[in-house]
BALOBA-1460 file (C-alpha; in Angstrom, 3 decimals):
// residues 401
<rec num="1" residu="m" x="-103.111" y="83.073" z="49.010"/>
<rec num="2" residu="q" x="-106.706" y="83.756" z="48.057"/>
<rec num="3" residu="r" x="-109.420" y="81.407" z="49.256"/>
<rec num="4" residu="g" x="-111.487" y="80.135" z="46.340"/>
<rec num="5" residu="p" x="-115.136" y="79.011" z="46.197"/>
<rec num="6" residu="t" x="-114.162" y="75.444" z="47.146"/>
<rec num="7" residu="g" x="-112.617" y="76.647" z="50.399"/>
<rec num="8" residu="v" x="-109.064" y="76.011" z="49.170"/>
<rec num="9" residu="y" x="-106.475" y="78.776" z="48.974"/>
<rec num="10" residu="t" x="-105.655" y="78.736" z="45.292"/>
<rec num="11" residu="e" x="-104.000" y="81.982" z="44.276"/>
<rec num="12" residu="l" x="-100.987" y="83.776" z="45.684"/>
<rec num="13" residu="m" x="-101.648" y="87.393" z="46.565"/>
<rec num="14" residu="a" x="-100.352" y="90.088" z="48.867"/>
<rec num="15" residu="y" x="-102.626" y="92.445" z="50.725"/>
<rec num="16" residu="k" x="-101.774" y="96.108" z="50.244"/>
<rec num="17" residu="l" x="-100.852" y="97.668" z="53.580"/>
<rec num="18" residu="v" x="-100.166" y="101.386" z="54.009"/>
<rec num="19" residu="t" x="-98.312" y="102.388" z="57.162"/>
<rec num="20" residu="l" x="-98.369" y="105.982" z="58.401"/>
<rec num="21" residu="g" x="-95.852" y="106.062" z="61.232"/>
<rec num="22" residu="g" x="-96.061" y="109.810" z="61.708"/>
<rec num="23" residu="d" x="-94.225" y="111.776" z="64.373"/>
<rec num="24" residu="g" x="-92.383" y="111.140" z="67.614"/>
<rec num="25" residu="t" x="-93.155" y="107.745" z="69.078"/>
<rec num="26" residu="g" x="-95.558" y="106.901" z="66.233"/>
<rec num="27" residu="p" x="-92.908" y="105.077" z="64.153"/>
<rec num="28" residu="e" x="-91.656" y="103.304" z="67.298"/>
<rec num="29" residu="v" x="-95.006" y="101.733" z="68.177"/>
<rec num="30" residu="m" x="-95.596" y="101.017" z="64.479"/>
<rec num="31" residu="r" x="-92.363" y="99.023" z="64.446"/>
<rec num="32" residu="e" x="-93.677" y="96.788" z="67.234"/>
<rec num="33" residu="g" x="-97.069" y="96.426" z="65.598"/>
<rec num="34" residu="l" x="-95.424" y="95.291" z="62.379"/>
<rec num="35" residu="r" x="-93.151" y="92.925" z="64.298"/>
<rec num="36" residu="v" x="-96.220" y="91.100" z="65.618"/>
<rec num="37" residu="l" x="-98.038" y="91.309" z="62.274"/>
<rec num="38" residu="h" x="-95.156" y="89.728" z="60.373"/>
<rec num="39" residu="a" x="-94.755" y="86.998" z="62.990"/>
<rec num="40" residu="v" x="-98.329" y="85.743" z="62.672"/>
<rec num="41" residu="s" x="-98.415" y="86.327" z="58.920"/>
<rec num="42" residu="g" x="-95.393" y="84.128" z="58.314"/>
<rec num="43" residu="a" x="-97.036" y="81.240" z="60.111"/>
<rec num="44" residu="l" x="-100.183" y="81.453" z="57.963"/>
<rec num="45" residu="d" x="-98.704" y="82.284" z="54.543"/>
<rec num="46" residu="l" x="-100.140" y="85.785" z="54.676"/>
<rec num="47" residu="s" x="-98.144" y="88.268" z="52.643"/>
<rec num="48" residu="w" x="-98.202" y="92.049" z="52.675"/>
<rec num="49" residu="d" x="-97.163" y="94.643" z="50.145"/>
<rec num="50" residu="v" x="-96.155" y="97.326" z="52.660"/>
<rec num="51" residu="d" x="-96.137" y="100.958" z="51.524"/>
<rec num="52" residu="d" x="-94.703" y="103.212" z="54.240"/>
<rec num="53" residu="i" x="-95.722" y="106.848" z="53.795"/>
<rec num="54" residu="p" x="-93.922" y="109.501" z="55.892"/>
<rec num="55" residu="c" x="-96.238" y="112.123" z="57.310"/>
<rec num="56" residu="g" x="-96.848" y="114.657" z="60.070"/>
<rec num="57" residu="g" x="-95.185" y="117.688" z="61.566"/>
<rec num="58" residu="q" x="-91.619" y="116.515" z="61.144"/>
<rec num="59" residu="y" x="-92.240" y="115.783" z="57.465"/>
<rec num="60" residu="y" x="-93.768" y="119.232" z="56.988"/>
<rec num="61" residu="l" x="-90.810" y="120.969" z="58.638"/>
<rec num="62" residu="e" x="-88.445" y="119.122" z="56.323"/>
<rec num="63" residu="h" x="-90.411" y="119.685" z="53.097"/>
<rec num="64" residu="g" x="-92.221" y="122.928" z="53.797"/>
<rec num="65" residu="d" x="-95.372" y="122.585" z="51.710"/>
<rec num="66" residu="r" x="-97.222" y="119.343" z="52.521"/>
<rec num="67" residu="d" x="-97.591" y="117.116" z="55.568"/>
<rec num="68" residu="w" x="-97.178" y="113.992" z="53.415"/>
<rec num="69" residu="p" x="-95.914" y="113.324" z="49.878"/>
<rec num="70" residu="e" x="-97.684" y="114.106" z="46.621"/>
<rec num="71" residu="g" x="-99.747" y="111.096" z="45.625"/>
<rec num="72" residu="a" x="-100.179" y="109.818" z="49.178"/>
<rec num="73" residu="e" x="-103.953" y="110.112" z="48.887"/>
<rec num="74" residu="a" x="-104.089" y="107.681" z="45.966"/>
<rec num="75" residu="r" x="-101.789" y="105.249" z="47.758"/>
<rec num="76" residu="c" x="-104.168" y="105.202" z="50.726"/>
<rec num="77" residu="d" x="-107.157" y="104.846" z="48.409"/>
<rec num="78" residu="a" x="-105.597" y="101.697" z="46.927"/>
<rec num="79" residu="a" x="-104.786" y="100.068" z="50.281"/>
<rec num="80" residu="d" x="-106.576" y="97.046" z="51.684"/>
<rec num="81" residu="l" x="-105.598" y="98.184" z="55.181"/>
<rec num="82" residu="i" x="-104.126" y="101.364" z="56.671"/>
<rec num="83" residu="l" x="-102.213" y="101.504" z="59.966"/>
<rec num="84" residu="l" x="-101.541" y="104.877" z="61.609"/>
<rec num="85" residu="g" x="-99.016" y="105.571" z="64.378"/>
<rec num="86" residu="a" x="-99.434" y="109.117" z="65.701"/>
<rec num="87" residu="v" x="-98.981" y="112.654" z="64.356"/>
<rec num="88" residu="g" x="-98.140" y="116.016" z="65.874"/>
<rec num="89" residu="w" x="-94.808" y="117.731" z="66.514"/>
<rec num="90" residu="p" x="-93.935" y="120.831" z="68.576"/>
<rec num="91" residu="s" x="-93.495" y="124.043" z="66.624"/>
<rec num="92" residu="p" x="-89.899" y="125.352" z="66.593"/>
<rec num="93" residu="t" x="-91.335" y="128.660" z="67.810"/>
<rec num="94" residu="g" x="-92.653" y="126.981" z="70.951"/>
<rec num="95" residu="a" x="-96.247" y="127.966" z="70.215"/>
<rec num="96" residu="g" x="-98.134" y="124.664" z="70.102"/>
<rec num="97" residu="p" x="-97.848" y="122.080" z="67.317"/>
<rec num="98" residu="v" x="-96.460" y="122.663" z="63.846"/>
<rec num="99" residu="l" x="-99.150" y="124.322" z="61.731"/>
<rec num="100" residu="m" x="-99.345" y="124.418" z="57.955"/>
<rec num="101" residu="k" x="-99.923" y="127.574" z="55.920"/>
<rec num="102" residu="d" x="-103.692" y="126.982" z="55.945"/>
<rec num="103" residu="g" x="-103.710" y="126.918" z="59.756"/>
<rec num="104" residu="k" x="-104.294" y="123.166" z="60.060"/>
<rec num="105" residu="m" x="-102.006" y="121.055" z="62.217"/>
<rec num="106" residu="a" x="-99.350" y="119.269" z="60.208"/>
<rec num="107" residu="g" x="-100.685" y="115.716" z="60.241"/>
<rec num="108" residu="f" x="-104.205" y="116.758" z="59.284"/>
<rec num="109" residu="s" x="-104.001" y="115.089" z="55.864"/>
<rec num="110" residu="p" x="-103.300" y="111.495" z="56.941"/>
<rec num="111" residu="v" x="-105.769" y="111.626" z="59.836"/>
<rec num="112" residu="i" x="-108.780" y="113.871" z="59.284"/>
<rec num="113" residu="g" x="-108.089" y="114.009" z="55.549"/>
<rec num="114" residu="n" x="-108.245" y="110.222" z="55.246"/>
<rec num="115" residu="r" x="-111.300" y="110.011" z="57.480"/>
<rec num="116" residu="t" x="-113.202" y="112.469" z="55.318"/>
<rec num="117" residu="r" x="-111.977" y="111.499" z="51.862"/>
<rec num="118" residu="l" x="-112.389" y="107.739" z="52.401"/>
<rec num="119" residu="n" x="-115.661" y="108.230" z="54.312"/>
<rec num="120" residu="l" x="-114.313" y="106.476" z="57.405"/>
<rec num="121" residu="y" x="-117.502" y="107.498" z="59.110"/>
<rec num="122" residu="a" x="-117.301" y="105.303" z="62.227"/>
<rec num="123" residu="n" x="-114.536" y="105.760" z="64.773"/>
<rec num="124" residu="v" x="-114.878" y="102.551" z="66.758"/>
<rec num="125" residu="r" x="-113.118" y="102.402" z="70.117"/>
<rec num="126" residu="p" x="-113.325" y="99.208" z="72.188"/>
<rec num="127" residu="v" x="-113.153" y="99.939" z="75.914"/>
<rec num="128" residu="k" x="-112.261" y="96.681" z="77.647"/>
<rec num="129" residu="l" x="-110.397" y="96.143" z="80.894"/>
<rec num="130" residu="y" x="-108.207" y="93.063" z="80.672"/>
<rec num="131" residu="e" x="-107.303" y="91.013" z="83.710"/>
<rec num="132" residu="g" x="-103.987" y="92.095" z="85.210"/>
<rec num="133" residu="v" x="-104.242" y="95.748" z="84.189"/>
<rec num="134" residu="q" x="-104.091" y="98.289" z="86.995"/>
<rec num="135" residu="h" x="-105.010" y="101.965" z="86.867"/>
<rec num="136" residu="r" x="-102.627" y="104.875" z="87.325"/>
<rec num="137" residu="i" x="-104.182" y="106.886" z="90.164"/>
<rec num="138" residu="h" x="-102.453" y="109.416" z="92.470"/>
<rec num="139" residu="g" x="-99.089" y="108.469" z="91.018"/>
<rec num="140" residu="a" x="-99.451" y="104.765" z="91.782"/>
<rec num="141" residu="n" x="-100.802" y="101.694" z="89.999"/>
<rec num="142" residu="k" x="-103.819" y="100.113" z="91.679"/>
<rec num="143" residu="l" x="-106.954" y="98.244" z="90.668"/>
<rec num="144" residu="v" x="-109.953" y="100.599" z="90.659"/>
<rec num="145" residu="w" x="-112.414" y="99.030" z="88.206"/>
<rec num="146" residu="q" x="-112.980" y="95.293" z="87.894"/>
<rec num="147" residu="p" x="-112.208" y="93.219" z="84.792"/>
<rec num="148" residu="g" x="-115.441" y="91.943" z="83.343"/>
<rec num="149" residu="m" x="-117.278" y="95.085" z="84.409"/>
<rec num="150" residu="v" x="-115.714" y="97.272" z="81.693"/>
<rec num="151" residu="d" x="-116.512" y="95.908" z="78.237"/>
<rec num="152" residu="m" x="-118.164" y="98.375" z="75.881"/>
<rec num="153" residu="v" x="-117.615" y="99.808" z="72.415"/>
<rec num="154" residu="m" x="-117.813" y="103.554" z="71.839"/>
<rec num="155" residu="i" x="-118.583" y="104.779" z="68.320"/>
<rec num="156" residu="r" x="-117.903" y="108.349" z="67.292"/>
<rec num="157" residu="e" x="-119.121" y="109.951" z="64.077"/>
<rec num="158" residu="n" x="-115.894" y="110.639" z="62.247"/>
<rec num="159" residu="t" x="-116.463" y="112.966" z="59.282"/>
<rec num="160" residu="e" x="-118.344" y="116.087" z="60.366"/>
<rec num="161" residu="g" x="-119.395" y="117.966" z="63.528"/>
<rec num="162" residu="l" x="-116.919" y="120.536" z="64.791"/>
<rec num="163" residu="y" x="-114.193" y="119.027" z="62.618"/>
<rec num="164" residu="t" x="-115.968" y="120.078" z="59.434"/>
<rec num="165" residu="p" x="-113.657" y="122.563" z="57.672"/>
<rec num="166" residu="a" x="-116.134" y="125.413" z="58.046"/>
<rec num="167" residu="g" x="-115.604" y="128.646" z="59.948"/>
<rec num="168" residu="g" x="-112.359" y="130.541" z="60.301"/>
<rec num="169" residu="k" x="-110.669" y="133.571" z="61.854"/>
<rec num="170" residu="l" x="-110.991" y="137.314" z="61.389"/>
<rec num="171" residu="a" x="-107.777" y="139.242" z="61.913"/>
<rec num="172" residu="p" x="-108.194" y="142.951" z="61.128"/>
<rec num="173" residu="g" x="-104.808" y="144.606" z="61.268"/>
<rec num="174" residu="g" x="-103.086" y="141.234" z="61.579"/>
<rec num="175" residu="r" x="-104.387" y="140.429" z="65.091"/>
<rec num="176" residu="t" x="-106.965" y="137.656" z="65.464"/>
<rec num="177" residu="d" x="-110.118" y="139.061" z="67.021"/>
<rec num="178" residu="v" x="-112.721" y="136.471" z="66.050"/>
<rec num="179" residu="a" x="-112.560" y="132.673" z="65.654"/>
<rec num="180" residu="i" x="-115.565" y="130.705" z="64.431"/>
<rec num="181" residu="d" x="-115.985" y="126.920" z="64.424"/>
<rec num="182" residu="t" x="-119.170" y="125.653" z="62.801"/>
<rec num="183" residu="r" x="-120.692" y="122.363" z="63.950"/>
<rec num="184" residu="v" x="-122.336" y="120.547" z="61.046"/>
<rec num="185" residu="i" x="-124.646" y="117.584" z="61.734"/>
<rec num="186" residu="t" x="-126.338" y="115.901" z="58.768"/>
<rec num="187" residu="r" x="-128.975" y="113.209" z="58.526"/>
<rec num="188" residu="r" x="-126.831" y="111.126" z="56.154"/>
<rec num="189" residu="a" x="-123.769" y="111.004" z="58.393"/>
<rec num="190" residu="s" x="-125.848" y="110.517" z="61.538"/>
<rec num="191" residu="e" x="-127.799" y="107.642" z="60.025"/>
<rec num="192" residu="q" x="-124.777" y="105.708" z="58.797"/>
<rec num="193" residu="v" x="-122.912" y="105.882" z="62.109"/>
<rec num="194" residu="i" x="-126.025" y="105.128" z="64.193"/>
<rec num="195" residu="r" x="-126.844" y="102.139" z="61.987"/>
<rec num="196" residu="h" x="-123.264" y="100.960" z="62.404"/>
<rec num="197" residu="a" x="-123.741" y="101.104" z="66.197"/>
<rec num="198" residu="f" x="-126.914" y="99.011" z="66.134"/>
<rec num="199" residu="e" x="-125.400" y="96.492" z="63.725"/>
<rec num="200" residu="l" x="-122.311" y="96.169" z="65.915"/>
<rec num="201" residu="c" x="-124.449" y="95.670" z="69.025"/>
<rec num="202" residu="r" x="-126.355" y="92.892" z="67.259"/>
<rec num="203" residu="r" x="-123.157" y="91.310" z="65.941"/>
<rec num="204" residu="r" x="-121.345" y="91.464" z="69.319"/>
<rec num="205" residu="n" x="-124.367" y="89.930" z="71.008"/>
<rec num="206" residu="k" x="-122.767" y="90.427" z="74.425"/>
<rec num="207" residu="g" x="-124.960" y="92.910" z="76.206"/>
<rec num="208" residu="a" x="-123.901" y="95.178" z="79.040"/>
<rec num="209" residu="p" x="-121.868" y="93.541" z="81.840"/>
<rec num="210" residu="r" x="-124.419" y="94.605" z="84.463"/>
<rec num="211" residu="d" x="-127.522" y="92.940" z="83.095"/>
<rec num="212" residu="g" x="-126.636" y="91.254" z="79.795"/>
<rec num="213" residu="k" x="-129.028" y="93.489" z="77.848"/>
<rec num="214" residu="l" x="-128.236" y="94.486" z="74.292"/>
<rec num="215" residu="r" x="-128.187" y="98.267" z="74.582"/>
<rec num="216" residu="v" x="-127.168" y="101.195" z="72.407"/>
<rec num="217" residu="t" x="-126.745" y="104.514" z="74.217"/>
<rec num="218" residu="q" x="-126.642" y="107.814" z="72.356"/>
<rec num="219" residu="l" x="-124.750" y="110.768" z="73.864"/>
<rec num="220" residu="v" x="-126.291" y="114.129" z="73.042"/>
<rec num="221" residu="k" x="-126.988" y="117.624" z="74.334"/>
<rec num="222" residu="d" x="-130.439" y="117.683" z="72.775"/>
<rec num="223" residu="n" x="-131.859" y="119.942" z="75.469"/>
<rec num="224" residu="v" x="-129.803" y="122.773" z="73.920"/>
<rec num="225" residu="l" x="-128.235" y="121.979" z="70.545"/>
<rec num="226" residu="h" x="-130.078" y="121.705" z="67.233"/>
<rec num="227" residu="g" x="-127.557" y="119.248" z="65.814"/>
<rec num="228" residu="c" x="-128.089" y="116.917" z="68.751"/>
<rec num="229" residu="q" x="-131.846" y="117.132" z="68.285"/>
<rec num="230" residu="l" x="-131.450" y="115.912" z="64.711"/>
<rec num="231" residu="f" x="-129.004" y="113.190" z="65.780"/>
<rec num="232" residu="s" x="-131.453" y="111.991" z="68.444"/>
<rec num="233" residu="q" x="-134.361" y="111.974" z="66.002"/>
<rec num="234" residu="v" x="-132.378" y="109.793" z="63.605"/>
<rec num="235" residu="f" x="-131.268" y="107.567" z="66.496"/>
<rec num="236" residu="y" x="-134.820" y="106.615" z="67.402"/>
<rec num="237" residu="e" x="-135.885" y="106.262" z="63.770"/>
<rec num="238" residu="v" x="-133.069" y="103.801" z="63.034"/>
<rec num="239" residu="g" x="-133.570" y="102.109" z="66.405"/>
<rec num="240" residu="e" x="-137.075" y="101.021" z="65.417"/>
<rec num="241" residu="e" x="-135.448" y="98.535" z="63.047"/>
<rec num="242" residu="y" x="-133.766" y="96.783" z="65.985"/>
<rec num="243" residu="p" x="-136.562" y="95.859" z="68.409"/>
<rec num="244" residu="e" x="-134.382" y="93.433" z="70.378"/>
<rec num="245" residu="i" x="-131.938" y="96.228" z="71.305"/>
<rec num="246" residu="e" x="-132.701" y="98.681" z="74.097"/>
<rec num="247" residu="k" x="-132.494" y="102.336" z="73.064"/>
<rec num="248" residu="d" x="-130.887" y="104.529" z="75.742"/>
<rec num="249" residu="s" x="-130.104" y="108.256" z="75.758"/>
<rec num="250" residu="a" x="-127.745" y="110.260" z="77.973"/>
<rec num="251" residu="i" x="-126.924" y="113.951" z="78.167"/>
<rec num="252" residu="i" x="-123.205" y="114.177" z="77.454"/>
<rec num="253" residu="d" x="-122.155" y="116.036" z="80.599"/>
<rec num="254" residu="a" x="-124.082" y="113.689" z="82.907"/>
<rec num="255" residu="f" x="-122.634" y="110.706" z="81.031"/>
<rec num="256" residu="t" x="-119.083" y="111.615" z="82.030"/>
<rec num="257" residu="q" x="-119.858" y="110.783" z="85.673"/>
<rec num="258" residu="w" x="-121.924" y="107.678" z="84.854"/>
<rec num="259" residu="l" x="-119.109" y="106.355" z="82.677"/>
<rec num="260" residu="i" x="-116.780" y="106.427" z="85.656"/>
<rec num="261" residu="n" x="-119.091" y="105.164" z="88.403"/>
<rec num="262" residu="q" x="-121.141" y="102.610" z="86.432"/>
<rec num="263" residu="p" x="-119.295" y="101.517" z="83.266"/>
<rec num="264" residu="e" x="-120.917" y="98.106" z="83.550"/>
<rec num="265" residu="y" x="-124.224" y="99.627" z="82.352"/>
<rec num="266" residu="y" x="-122.924" y="100.292" z="78.836"/>
<rec num="267" residu="d" x="-122.759" y="97.963" z="75.848"/>
<rec num="268" residu="v" x="-122.467" y="100.130" z="72.702"/>
<rec num="269" residu="v" x="-122.311" y="103.936" z="72.816"/>
<rec num="270" residu="v" x="-122.703" y="106.262" z="69.816"/>
<rec num="271" residu="t" x="-122.235" y="110.020" z="69.570"/>
<rec num="272" residu="t" x="-121.120" y="112.945" z="67.439"/>
<rec num="273" residu="n" x="-117.534" y="113.785" z="66.563"/>
<rec num="274" residu="m" x="-116.294" y="116.181" z="69.257"/>
<rec num="275" residu="f" x="-118.261" y="114.573" z="72.090"/>
<rec num="276" residu="g" x="-116.819" y="111.221" z="71.074"/>
<rec num="277" residu="d" x="-113.285" y="112.560" z="70.851"/>
<rec num="278" residu="i" x="-113.457" y="113.722" z="74.460"/>
<rec num="279" residu="v" x="-115.315" y="110.891" z="76.177"/>
<rec num="280" residu="t" x="-113.303" y="108.113" z="74.538"/>
<rec num="281" residu="d" x="-110.099" y="109.573" z="75.971"/>
<rec num="282" residu="l" x="-111.805" y="109.624" z="79.367"/>
<rec num="283" residu="a" x="-112.947" y="106.041" z="78.847"/>
<rec num="284" residu="s" x="-109.359" y="104.949" z="78.226"/>
<rec num="285" residu="v" x="-108.721" y="105.493" z="81.961"/>
<rec num="286" residu="l" x="-111.068" y="102.567" z="82.642"/>
<rec num="287" residu="q" x="-108.938" y="100.204" z="80.559"/>
<rec num="288" residu="g" x="-105.553" y="101.252" z="81.900"/>
<rec num="289" residu="g" x="-104.769" y="104.426" z="79.980"/>
<rec num="290" residu="m" x="-104.024" y="105.587" z="76.472"/>
<rec num="291" residu="g" x="-101.408" y="102.883" z="75.987"/>
<rec num="292" residu="m" x="-104.226" y="100.337" z="75.894"/>
<rec num="293" residu="a" x="-106.736" y="102.254" z="73.749"/>
<rec num="294" residu="v" x="-107.425" y="101.585" z="70.056"/>
<rec num="295" residu="g" x="-109.239" y="103.637" z="67.426"/>
<rec num="296" residu="a" x="-110.667" y="101.909" z="64.351"/>
<rec num="297" residu="n" x="-111.674" y="104.287" z="61.548"/>
<rec num="298" residu="i" x="-114.115" y="102.282" z="59.452"/>
<rec num="299" residu="g" x="-115.989" y="103.000" z="56.246"/>
<rec num="300" residu="h" x="-117.852" y="100.886" z="53.730"/>
<rec num="301" residu="k" x="-114.700" y="100.001" z="51.756"/>
<rec num="302" residu="h" x="-111.722" y="101.284" z="53.731"/>
<rec num="303" residu="g" x="-110.327" y="100.960" z="57.255"/>
<rec num="304" residu="m" x="-107.580" y="102.811" z="59.137"/>
<rec num="305" residu="f" x="-106.498" y="101.577" z="62.566"/>
<rec num="306" residu="e" x="-104.496" y="103.420" z="65.198"/>
<rec num="307" residu="p" x="-103.649" y="103.764" z="68.874"/>
<rec num="308" residu="i" x="-105.497" y="106.804" z="70.172"/>
<rec num="309" residu="h" x="-102.520" y="108.207" z="72.062"/>
<rec num="310" residu="g" x="-100.501" y="111.093" z="70.691"/>
<rec num="311" residu="s" x="-96.967" y="111.205" z="69.354"/>
<rec num="312" residu="a" x="-95.417" y="111.918" z="72.798"/>
<rec num="313" residu="p" x="-92.396" y="113.850" z="71.457"/>
<rec num="314" residu="k" x="-90.716" y="113.921" z="74.884"/>
<rec num="315" residu="h" x="-90.466" y="110.114" z="74.797"/>
<rec num="316" residu="a" x="-89.328" y="109.806" z="71.175"/>
<rec num="317" residu="g" x="-86.257" y="107.638" z="70.664"/>
<rec num="318" residu="k" x="-86.372" y="106.154" z="74.166"/>
<rec num="319" residu="d" x="-88.025" y="102.798" z="73.340"/>
<rec num="320" residu="k" x="-90.402" y="103.569" z="76.194"/>
<rec num="321" residu="v" x="-93.987" y="104.063" z="75.060"/>
<rec num="322" residu="n" x="-96.486" y="101.232" z="75.474"/>
<rec num="323" residu="p" x="-96.947" y="99.471" z="72.089"/>
<rec num="324" residu="i" x="-99.973" y="97.394" z="73.148"/>
<rec num="325" residu="a" x="-102.509" y="99.880" z="71.752"/>
<rec num="326" residu="m" x="-100.739" y="99.742" z="68.374"/>
<rec num="327" residu="i" x="-100.569" y="95.950" z="68.514"/>
<rec num="328" residu="l" x="-104.275" y="95.770" z="69.369"/>
<rec num="329" residu="a" x="-104.901" y="98.182" z="66.483"/>
<rec num="330" residu="v" x="-103.213" y="95.609" z="64.230"/>
<rec num="331" residu="k" x="-105.530" y="92.987" z="65.746"/>
<rec num="332" residu="e" x="-108.612" y="95.111" z="65.022"/>
<rec num="333" residu="g" x="-107.400" y="95.770" z="61.486"/>
<rec num="334" residu="l" x="-106.874" y="92.076" z="60.777"/>
<rec num="335" residu="e" x="-110.311" y="91.236" z="62.144"/>
<rec num="336" residu="w" x="-111.962" y="93.891" z="59.974"/>
<rec num="337" residu="l" x="-110.033" y="92.919" z="56.841"/>
<rec num="338" residu="g" x="-110.835" y="89.259" z="57.407"/>
<rec num="339" residu="g" x="-114.509" y="90.132" z="57.241"/>
<rec num="340" residu="q" x="-114.016" y="92.258" z="54.137"/>
<rec num="341" residu="k" x="-112.033" y="89.591" z="52.277"/>
<rec num="342" residu="n" x="-113.622" y="86.458" z="53.748"/>
<rec num="343" residu="d" x="-110.152" y="85.251" z="54.726"/>
<rec num="344" residu="e" x="-110.226" y="83.192" z="57.909"/>
<rec num="345" residu="r" x="-106.439" y="83.443" z="58.297"/>
<rec num="346" residu="l" x="-106.802" y="87.113" z="59.143"/>
<rec num="347" residu="g" x="-109.340" y="86.313" z="61.856"/>
<rec num="348" residu="r" x="-107.091" y="83.589" z="63.270"/>
<rec num="349" residu="s" x="-104.208" y="86.050" z="63.387"/>
<rec num="350" residu="a" x="-106.354" y="88.611" z="65.214"/>
<rec num="351" residu="r" x="-107.461" y="86.077" z="67.825"/>
<rec num="352" residu="a" x="-103.877" y="84.947" z="68.385"/>
<rec num="353" residu="i" x="-102.688" y="88.515" z="68.926"/>
<rec num="354" residu="e" x="-105.413" y="89.261" z="71.467"/>
<rec num="355" residu="a" x="-104.712" y="85.965" z="73.266"/>
<rec num="356" residu="a" x="-101.037" y="86.951" z="73.474"/>
<rec num="357" residu="v" x="-101.925" y="90.352" z="74.960"/>
<rec num="358" residu="i" x="-104.231" y="88.713" z="77.516"/>
<rec num="359" residu="e" x="-101.471" y="86.279" z="78.488"/>
<rec num="360" residu="l" x="-98.902" y="89.039" z="78.909"/>
<rec num="361" residu="l" x="-101.172" y="91.204" z="81.030"/>
<rec num="362" residu="k" x="-102.018" y="88.308" z="83.337"/>
<rec num="363" residu="l" x="-98.331" y="87.467" z="83.649"/>
<rec num="364" residu="g" x="-97.479" y="91.077" z="84.489"/>
<rec num="365" residu="a" x="-94.099" y="91.337" z="82.729"/>
<rec num="366" residu="p" x="-92.552" y="92.585" z="80.538"/>
<rec num="367" residu="l" x="-94.710" y="95.729" z="80.577"/>
<rec num="368" residu="t" x="-93.974" y="99.414" z="80.044"/>
<rec num="369" residu="y" x="-93.825" y="102.170" z="82.645"/>
<rec num="370" residu="d" x="-97.437" y="103.287" z="82.300"/>
<rec num="371" residu="l" x="-98.697" y="99.898" z="83.488"/>
<rec num="372" residu="v" x="-96.113" y="98.928" z="86.124"/>
<rec num="373" residu="g" x="-94.198" y="102.107" z="87.023"/>
<rec num="374" residu="e" x="-90.685" y="103.199" z="86.137"/>
<rec num="375" residu="a" x="-88.887" y="100.812" z="88.498"/>
<rec num="376" residu="k" x="-90.310" y="97.678" z="86.843"/>
<rec num="377" residu="a" x="-90.648" y="99.046" z="83.331"/>
<rec num="378" residu="a" x="-89.587" y="97.091" z="80.271"/>
<rec num="379" residu="k" x="-88.709" y="98.567" z="76.892"/>
<rec num="380" residu="a" x="-91.344" y="98.798" z="74.196"/>
<rec num="381" residu="s" x="-89.277" y="96.496" z="72.007"/>
<rec num="382" residu="e" x="-89.268" y="93.849" z="74.765"/>
<rec num="383" residu="d" x="-93.065" y="93.956" z="74.785"/>
<rec num="384" residu="g" x="-93.184" y="93.639" z="71.017"/>
<rec num="385" residu="q" x="-90.780" y="90.711" z="70.905"/>
<rec num="386" residu="w" x="-92.587" y="88.871" z="73.706"/>
<rec num="387" residu="l" x="-95.969" y="89.389" z="72.070"/>
<rec num="388" residu="s" x="-94.775" y="88.269" z="68.635"/>
<rec num="389" residu="e" x="-93.502" y="85.007" z="70.119"/>
<rec num="390" residu="a" x="-96.630" y="84.512" z="72.226"/>
<rec num="391" residu="a" x="-98.924" y="85.133" z="69.257"/>
<rec num="392" residu="l" x="-97.111" y="82.374" z="67.380"/>
<rec num="393" residu="r" x="-97.662" y="80.007" z="70.312"/>
<rec num="394" residu="h" x="-101.354" y="80.813" z="70.314"/>
<rec num="395" residu="l" x="-101.593" y="80.174" z="66.588"/>
<rec num="396" residu="g" x="-100.109" y="76.751" z="67.235"/>
<rec num="397" residu="a" x="-102.634" y="76.125" z="69.981"/>
<rec num="398" residu="q" x="-105.467" y="77.063" z="67.586"/>
<rec num="399" residu="a" x="-104.198" y="74.554" z="65.037"/>
<rec num="400" residu="q" x="-104.172" y="71.762" z="67.639"/>
<rec num="401" residu="a" x="-107.612" y="72.561" z="69.020"/>
């Protein structure tokens, strides 16, 4: 239903949801995300018009010309919410992933294509260590960082940088001799992602765990790179509009050590595309690994939400891969859409899902192999079923509060 100006839900409607399961374990974690989504939706009279679009390397191998169907772009354009599993499939020749005729990885269209075409300029990655999560170190699970001391959001510019389709290869005689990747940094793209970081810092109103200060940190290599010099200039220009927020700058290579030995210093972090791609994967170690890490691709009108792990072809079909990142991606998507549509049911659903995840992690079972080791591991579907039931319980608790 649609909430009217009187605060009463007056009109039946279904939100348009596009799902892009992708390759390997992508459809498997998507299945568990949708299990939880449908559980909370049923309790709140939320309805979804689900449009599942096949995509990725496996689709390309089967069809031979595109990595998703004709018309998929328009279907994504029309969606209220997009959920992405994972893309990437090994080439039958054994030489890396499946590539399309233009040299791009099969799966480029639903991921980088959507990010660029829909101007999903902010890749927002929450880095939060929940109580009960241990870290996989030296082949064993142990607590390294403390819950409460890891709670930041990393924001990566999502539409340009080294992922701009500029550059190419020179292959005289059929043998590649030269490869050129061109890093493009623009004022427009820098300003919109930096402003998003400051607005998020203000809206979160948490501050860094160490000192409670509202702080936005930019990651640059402005002692060397022209693009980073422009990014930094824009950072401080935009930052003047937010006097209550501390402006902090770190050289990207030095940041990689500070992230590990003092994560409690950071509140919101913003950087360019490739730098962000690398450091957010590193940051996932702090929160328990890639099975816990979410990527929210956000623009002014569209949002696409995903776990940041890959398609893990070696685990495909084994009901093994941690679905929590996908389920938390559903949570982030509901929260975002609730703000877009002013629908409090979506926010309630998001809070119930996160409460269920927190409860499960504290309990310690059922959890997948990456969190508890092979001997104690549960199936991904067990996690999904448990979390769908727990989310319903938490919705009930909200109603009674």
